[in-house]
C-alpha positions in Angstrom: -0.2 16.7 21.1 -0.2 18.1 24.6 -2.8 16.7 27.0 -5.5 19.2 28.0 -6.5 18.7 31.6 -10.2 18.1 32.2 -12.1 20.1 34.9 -12.0 17.0 37.1 -8.3 16.5 36.6 -7.6 20.2 37.3 -9.7 20.1 40.5 -7.6 17.1 41.7 -4.4 18.9 40.8 -5.6 22.1 42.6 -6.3 20.1 45.7 -2.9 18.5 45.7 -1.2 21.9 45.3 -3.4 23.4 48.0 -3.1 20.7 50.6 0.4 19.4 50.0 2.5 21.8 48.0 4.4 21.5 44.7 8.0 22.5 45.4 8.9 20.3 48.3 8.4 16.6 49.1 6.1 15.6 51.9 7.5 16.2 55.3 10.4 18.4 54.0 10.2 21.9 55.5 11.2 24.9 53.4 11.8 28.5 54.5 11.7 31.3 51.9 12.2 35.1 52.2 10.6 37.7 49.9 11.4 41.4 49.5 8.2 42.1 47.5 4.6 41.5 48.3 3.9 39.8 44.9 6.9 37.5 45.4 5.5 36.6 48.9 2.1 35.7 47.3 3.8 33.5 44.7 5.9 31.6 47.3 2.7 30.1 48.8 2.0 27.4 46.2 -1.6 26.1 45.6 -3.4 29.5 46.0 -4.9 32.1 43.7 -4.0 35.3 45.4 -2.9 38.9 45.0 -1.1 41.0 47.7 -1.4 44.8 47.8 1.1 46.6 50.1 -0.9 49.4 51.9 2.0 51.1 53.9 5.2 52.7 52.7 8.5 51.0 53.2 10.6 48.1 52.1 8.6 44.9 52.3 10.0 41.7 53.9 8.1 38.5 54.2 9.0 35.0 55.3 7.3 31.7 54.7 8.0 28.5 56.6 6.0 25.5 55.3 5.8 21.7 55.7 3.9 19.9 52.9 2.4 16.7 54.4 0.5 13.8 52.8 -3.0 15.2 53.4 -2.3 18.8 54.4 0.1 21.7 54.3 1.2 23.6 57.4 2.9 27.0 57.2 3.7 30.2 59.1 3.7 33.5 57.2 5.2 36.7 58.5 4.8 40.0 56.7 6.3 43.4 57.6 3.7 45.8 56.2 0.0 46.2 56.2 -1.4 44.1 53.3 -4.7 43.6 51.5 -4.8 40.0 50.3 -7.3 38.6 47.8 -7.1 34.9 48.4 -8.6 31.6 47.2 -7.6 28.1 48.2 -7.6 25.9 45.1 -9.6 22.7 44.9 -11.5 20.6 47.5 -9.6 21.9 50.6 -10.1 24.0 53.7 -7.8 26.8 55.0 -7.5 27.5 58.7 -5.8 30.8 59.6 -4.6 31.2 63.2 -2.9 34.5 64.2 0.4 33.6 65.9 0.1 36.5 68.4 -3.2 37.0 70.2 -2.8 40.8 70.5 -2.7 41.4 66.7 -5.9 41.7 64.8 -6.6 40.9 61.2 -9.8 41.2 59.1 -11.4 38.6 56.9 -14.1 39.9 54.6 -14.2 43.1 56.7 -14.8 41.1 60.0 -12.1 41.5 62.7 -10.6 38.4 64.3 -7.7 38.0 66.8 -7.7 37.3 70.5 -9.9 34.2 70.7 -10.7 33.5 67.1 -9.3 32.1 63.9 -10.4 32.0 60.2 -11.7 29.2 58.1 -12.5 29.2 54.4 -13.3 26.4 51.9 -11.6 26.0 48.6 -12.7 27.7 45.4 -14.2 30.6 47.5 -12.4 33.9 47.2 -12.0 36.0 50.4 -10.3 39.2 51.4 -7.7 39.3 54.2 -6.3 42.5 55.6 -3.3 42.0 57.9 -1.5 44.6 60.0 2.2 45.4 60.0 4.6 42.9 61.6 2.0 40.2 61.4 2.4 36.4 61.7 -0.2 33.8 60.9 -0.2 30.1 61.0 -2.0 28.4 58.1 -3.2 24.8 57.8 -4.7 23.6 54.5 -6.4 20.2 54.7 -8.0 18.2 51.9 -11.8 18.2 52.1 -12.1 14.4 51.9 -9.7 14.0 54.8 -11.7 16.4 57.0 -15.0 14.7 56.1 -13.7 11.2 56.8 -12.1 12.3 60.1 -15.3 14.1 61.2 -17.4 11.0 60.4 -15.2 8.2 61.8 -13.3 9.9 64.6 -15.6 12.8 65.8 -18.7 10.8 64.9 -20.5 13.7 63.3 -20.8 15.2 59.8 -18.3 17.9 58.9 -20.9 20.6 58.5 -22.0 20.0 62.1 -18.6 21.1 63.3 -17.4 23.7 60.9 -19.4 26.9 60.8 -20.6 28.7 57.6 -19.0 32.0 58.8 -15.4 32.8 58.1 -14.6 33.3 61.8 -14.6 30.7 64.5 -14.6 31.7 68.2 -12.5 29.4 70.4 -11.3 29.3 73.9 -7.9 30.7 74.8 -6.6 27.4 76.0 -7.5 25.5 72.8 -6.0 28.2 70.6 -2.8 28.2 72.8 -2.6 24.4 72.4 -3.0 24.6 68.6 -0.5 27.4 68.3 2.0 25.6 70.5 1.7 22.5 68.3 2.3 24.5 65.2 5.2 26.4 66.8 6.9 23.1 67.6 7.2 22.3 63.9 7.5 25.7 62.3 10.2 28.1 63.5 11.4 31.5 62.0 14.7 31.5 60.2 16.9 34.3 59.1 18.9 34.6 55.8 18.1 33.1 52.4 15.8 30.2 51.6 16.9 26.9 52.8 15.5 23.4 53.6 15.1 21.9 57.0 15.4 18.2 58.0 12.5 16.1 56.5 10.0 14.3 58.8 9.9 10.5 58.9 6.7 8.7 57.8 5.8 8.0 61.4 6.4 11.7 62.4 4.3 12.9 59.5 1.3 10.7 60.4 1.6 11.6 64.0 1.7 15.3 63.2 -1.3 15.1 60.9 -3.4 13.3 63.5 -2.4 15.8 66.2 -3.3 18.7 64.0 -6.7 17.3 63.0 -7.5 16.7 66.7 -6.4 20.2 67.7 -8.3 21.8 64.8 -11.5 20.0 65.7 -11.1 20.8 69.4 -10.8 24.5 68.5 -14.0 24.3 66.5 -15.9 22.7 69.4 -18.0 24.3 72.1 -17.0 23.3 75.6 -19.4 20.3 76.0 -17.2 18.1 78.2 -19.7 17.9 81.0 -22.5 17.0 78.7 -20.5 14.3 76.9 -19.0 12.9 80.1 -22.3 12.7 81.8 -23.6 10.3 79.1 -21.2 7.5 80.0 -21.5 5.6 83.2 -18.3 4.6 85.1 -18.6 0.9 84.0 -18.9 1.9 80.3 -15.8 4.2 80.6 -13.8 1.3 82.1 -15.1 -1.0 79.4 -14.0 1.4 76.6 -10.5 1.7 78.1 -10.2 -2.1 78.5 -11.3 -2.6 74.9 -8.7 -0.1 73.7 -6.0 -1.8 75.7 -6.9 -5.2 74.3 -7.0 -3.9 70.7 -3.5 -2.3 71.1 -2.1 -5.5 72.5 -3.6 -7.6 69.7 -1.9 -5.3 67.2 1.3 -4.7 69.1 3.6 -4.9 66.1 2.4 -1.5 64.9 1.5 1.8 66.6 -2.2 2.1 66.9 -3.4 5.7 66.9 -6.5 7.4 68.5 -8.3 7.7 65.1 -8.1 3.9 64.5 -9.3 3.2 68.1 -12.3 5.5 67.6 -13.2 3.7 64.4 -12.9 0.3 66.0 -14.8 1.1 69.2 -17.4 3.3 67.5 -16.8 6.3 69.9 -15.8 9.9 69.3 -12.4 11.1 70.0 -13.7 13.3 72.8 -15.5 10.4 74.4 -12.3 8.3 74.2 -10.4 11.2 75.9 -12.9 11.5 78.7 -12.8 7.8 79.3 -9.0 7.6 79.6 -8.9 10.8 81.7 -11.5 9.5 84.1 -10.2 6.0 84.4 -6.4 6.5 84.2 -5.9 10.3 84.5 -4.1 10.6 81.2 -4.6 11.1 77.5 -5.1 8.0 75.4 -2.0 8.4 73.3 0.2 8.8 76.5 -1.2 5.6 77.9 -1.0 3.6 74.7 2.7 4.4 74.2 3.4 3.5 77.9 1.6 0.2 77.4 3.8 -0.7 74.5 7.0 0.5 76.3 6.1 -1.7 79.3 5.5 -4.7 77.0 8.9 -4.1 75.4 10.5 -3.9 78.9 9.1 -7.2 79.9 10.4 -8.8 76.8 13.9 -7.3 77.2 14.1 -8.3 80.9 12.7 -11.8 80.3 14.7 -13.2 77.3 18.2 -14.4 77.3 18.8 -14.0 73.5 17.7 -11.7 70.7 18.3 -8.0 70.0 16.9 -4.7 71.0 15.8 -4.1 67.4 13.7 -7.4 67.5 11.9 -6.3 70.6 11.3 -2.8 69.4 9.8 -4.1 66.1 7.6 -6.6 67.9 6.1 -3.7 69.8 5.6 -1.4 66.9 8.7 0.9 67.5 10.1 1.2 64.0 12.6 3.9 64.7 15.3 2.5 67.0 16.8 5.8 68.2 13.4 7.1 69.1 12.6 3.9 70.9 15.8 4.1 72.9 15.0 7.7 73.9 11.5 7.0 75.0 12.6 3.9 76.8 15.3 5.7 78.8 12.9 8.5 79.6 10.4 6.1 80.9 12.6 3.6 82.8 15.8 5.4 83.5 18.0 3.0 81.5 18.8 2.2 77.9 17.1 -0.9 76.3 20.5 -2.4 75.7 21.2 -2.2 79.5 18.0 -3.9 80.3 18.8 -6.7 77.8 22.3 -7.2 79.2 20.9 -7.3 82.7 18.5 -10.1 81.7 
């Protein structure tokens, strides 16, 4: 007898489909092309949706997507004006960011474009009207991931950051950063559907952390002065020192900003302000440089061993990426530094 899914099991499956995707493994990008609006709607897995073409002519749509472990990232391009009845399935949130700031769409009859993007929770139907030759970035994130990130990294409940309305107003700079990050991973492709190179585990984790930070930044009012004013110079230096000590104590693996926020009990924005004020750079930039310098000292100070041993000791698990980063930082290959020693 076939197993009948319970409502709880169906909700879990809906969330997996919405925030990861069903027809590609995690980190494996897929590009598809549709010549019919209904086909375009079906290509985006994990949604309940219907597309109505509202202008005459032959329809062409493309979809480039990367299913990740906790979210799905995609870019959708459509040739004609569409009316879309959409609903994300399960406990997930959809963020819709127009790729071009001069093109305006409507969500539930409300226009958004230049300095705004759309947000809708799962299991809530909404109407999206998009113009001709329109491209939109989409990020679908599991609800539990957003709530945990908001609580442990942003140090506030999710509902204090995400508005109840479907449209979020954001600054041009923050939206440009978010779109630039998405554009790095998602590029348009011509021709028939094909698969792109998959991302490594490290690259997937890094991308997910970057996207969460960029999404929360875009949902935040510009309160840098207020937050920065709360911390005295000595406290900022102490936070940076604690972060450095923690990374050095766990040098055999890459420590990310979310983990540091949890350990130091500070928000991501506070951590960023501290590093910017004390060192003039972002936390992730400094932490990578810290590990690269530790690897350089080991390479230059030991007469035996291998580049791979040193890289692993400092949390660089991908040797080719380590070699690239090392050469960019110090102007020589790790193997050259080892031979010189």
